[in-house]
C-alpha positions in Angstrom: 0.1 0.0 0.2 0.9 3.1 -1.1 0.4 6.5 1.6 0.6 10.3 0.5 3.6 12.6 1.3 1.9 15.0 4.2 3.2 18.3 5.1 4.0 18.7 8.9 6.2 21.5 9.9 7.6 24.4 7.3 10.4 22.4 5.0 9.4 18.9 6.6 7.2 16.3 5.3 6.1 12.6 6.3 5.1 9.8 4.4 4.2 5.9 6.4 5.8 3.5 5.0 4.1 0.4 6.6 2.0 0.3 9.4 -0.4 -2.4 11.5 -1.4 -1.4 15.2 1.6 -2.9 16.8 4.5 -1.0 14.8 4.9 2.1 12.3 7.4 3.2 9.8 7.5 6.7 8.4 9.6 8.8 6.4 10.4 12.1 7.6 11.8 14.6 4.4 13.4 18.3 5.8 14.8 20.7 4.0 18.2 22.7 5.1 17.2 24.7 8.2 13.7 23.3 8.9 12.7 21.8 12.5 11.0 18.7 13.9 9.6 21.1 16.3 9.5 19.7 20.3 6.8 17.5 21.7 6.3 14.2 23.3 4.1 11.3 22.8 3.3 7.7 24.3 5.2 6.0 22.3 8.6 4.6 22.1 10.4 6.3 19.0 13.5 5.0 16.7 15.1 7.4 14.4 17.4 6.3 11.9 19.6 9.0 9.9 19.0 7.8 6.1 20.8 11.0 4.9 21.5 14.6 6.0 22.6 16.0 9.3 20.6 16.4 12.4 21.1 18.0 15.8 18.4 15.7 18.1 17.1 17.1 21.2 15.5 14.7 23.7 14.9 15.6 27.0 18.2 17.8 28.2 21.0 15.9 25.8 21.7 17.2 22.2 22.7 14.3 19.6 24.6 15.0 16.4 23.5 12.8 13.9 24.7 11.9 10.5 24.1 9.2 7.9 24.1 5.7 9.6 23.2 7.4 12.8 20.6 6.5 15.2 19.0 6.8 18.3 16.2 5.9 20.6 13.1 8.2 21.9 11.7 6.8 25.1 7.7 7.1 25.6 7.2 10.2 26.8 10.7 11.6 26.6 10.1 15.5 25.1 12.3 15.7 21.8 13.1 17.4 18.6 15.3 18.3 15.9 17.1 20.4 14.1 18.0 20.1 10.2 21.8 21.2 9.7 21.7 19.6 6.2 18.7 18.5 4.2 17.3 14.9 4.4 15.7 11.9 5.1 14.8 10.7 9.0 13.4 6.8 9.1 10.9 6.7 12.3 9.7 3.8 14.2 6.9 3.8 16.6 5.5 1.2 18.8 2.4 1.1 19.1 1.7 2.5 15.6 1.1 6.8 15.4 -2.9 6.0 14.6 -2.7 10.3 14.5 -0.6 9.6 11.2 -3.8 7.6 9.2 
């Protein structure tokens, strides 16, 4: 099944790649300088940097990530990112983010 590309924040789109009630995989594409605003949710999230460079904020800690890097974000943790070089993040969520469907 193919899901639509959806604009989220300025310079950011998301596209669900695969999903079932227990797991969801989503591609987020960022233009340089775009931000994923600080937020939290009850899902455990794993983020893999497919391309680009990002500064991730998870709680009070910043992580500078590039291609091949990943980070796990615990349930309820406040997090966001700044895109330093245009690229794509592959996020997995457990359980599924029904608000993305």
